[in-house]
C-alpha positions in Angstrom: 99.5 44.7 101.7 100.6 47.1 98.9 103.6 49.3 99.6 103.0 52.9 100.4 103.6 55.2 97.5 107.0 56.8 97.4 106.9 60.6 97.2 109.4 61.1 94.4 108.5 64.6 93.6 111.6 66.7 93.4 111.7 70.2 94.9 110.5 72.9 92.6 113.3 75.1 91.4 112.2 78.7 91.5 112.8 80.9 88.4 116.3 82.5 88.1 118.5 83.8 85.3 121.1 81.6 83.7 124.7 82.6 84.3 124.8 84.3 80.9 121.7 86.3 81.7 123.0 87.7 85.0 123.6 91.5 84.6 126.2 93.4 86.6 123.8 96.4 87.4 121.1 94.0 88.7 123.7 92.0 90.8 125.2 95.2 92.2 121.7 96.6 93.0 120.9 93.3 94.8 124.1 93.7 96.8 123.5 97.3 97.6 121.3 96.5 100.6 123.1 95.4 103.9 120.4 92.9 104.6 120.9 91.1 101.3 124.7 91.3 101.8 124.2 89.7 105.3 122.1 86.9 103.8 124.6 86.1 101.1 127.5 86.3 103.6 125.8 83.8 106.0 125.3 81.4 103.1 128.9 81.7 101.9 130.6 81.7 105.3 128.4 80.0 107.8 126.8 77.5 105.5 130.0 77.0 103.4 128.0 77.5 100.3 125.6 74.7 101.2 121.8 74.4 101.1 119.9 75.8 104.0 116.3 76.8 104.6 115.5 80.5 104.4 114.6 80.6 108.1 118.1 79.5 109.0 119.7 82.8 108.0 119.1 84.6 111.3 118.6 88.1 110.1 116.4 90.1 112.5 113.6 91.2 110.1 110.0 90.2 109.5 109.4 87.1 107.4 107.8 89.2 104.6 110.8 91.5 104.4 113.2 88.5 104.2 111.0 86.9 101.5 111.5 90.1 99.4 115.3 90.1 100.0 115.6 86.4 99.0 113.6 87.1 95.9 115.8 90.0 94.9 118.9 87.8 95.4 117.4 85.0 93.4 116.2 87.2 90.5 119.7 88.7 90.3 121.1 85.2 90.0 123.0 85.1 93.2 120.9 82.5 95.0 119.2 79.3 93.8 116.0 78.5 95.6 113.9 75.3 95.8 110.4 75.0 97.2 109.5 71.7 98.8 106.1 71.8 100.5 106.2 74.7 102.9 110.0 74.8 103.0 112.1 77.1 100.8 115.8 76.3 100.6 118.5 78.4 99.2 122.2 78.1 98.2 124.6 80.6 96.6 125.3 79.9 92.9 129.0 80.1 93.6 130.2 78.6 90.3 127.9 80.7 88.1 128.7 84.0 90.0 132.5 83.3 90.0 132.4 82.5 86.2 130.4 85.7 85.4 131.9 88.1 88.0 135.3 86.8 89.2 136.2 88.0 92.7 132.7 89.4 93.6 131.9 86.7 96.2 135.4 87.2 97.8 134.3 90.8 98.6 131.1 89.5 100.2 133.0 87.0 102.3 135.4 89.7 103.5 132.6 92.0 104.5 131.7 92.3 108.2 128.0 91.8 108.9 126.7 94.5 111.3 125.6 92.8 114.6 122.5 94.9 114.5 121.2 93.0 111.5 121.4 89.6 113.2 119.1 88.0 115.8 120.7 87.5 119.2 120.8 83.8 118.8 121.8 83.1 115.2 121.3 79.4 114.3 124.5 77.6 113.3 
């Protein structure tokens, strides 16, 4: 009996700027919204910079709204996203952001996320 084919297709990396292409006005605009700040804060603090699915973030907003906010963060260069089937995963581009804008992510980490933005039961 022949072996089952191995699915070796890597997750698709969604378009994002290189570190050199990241522009401060675009990054600051992306961070000007408390929802996007909350998303980035969750990835930096609660995910320790690791990869998590977009649904993990726990922000209490409709999926379509969150999709928009994730896209803004990705297009600013703050998040890297991969699509694998129906699952979209993200991680903060810590090294690139720190290289381009030293200290910026420290401000996000120190920010307090308003409780009103989060679902009652935020996934760990």
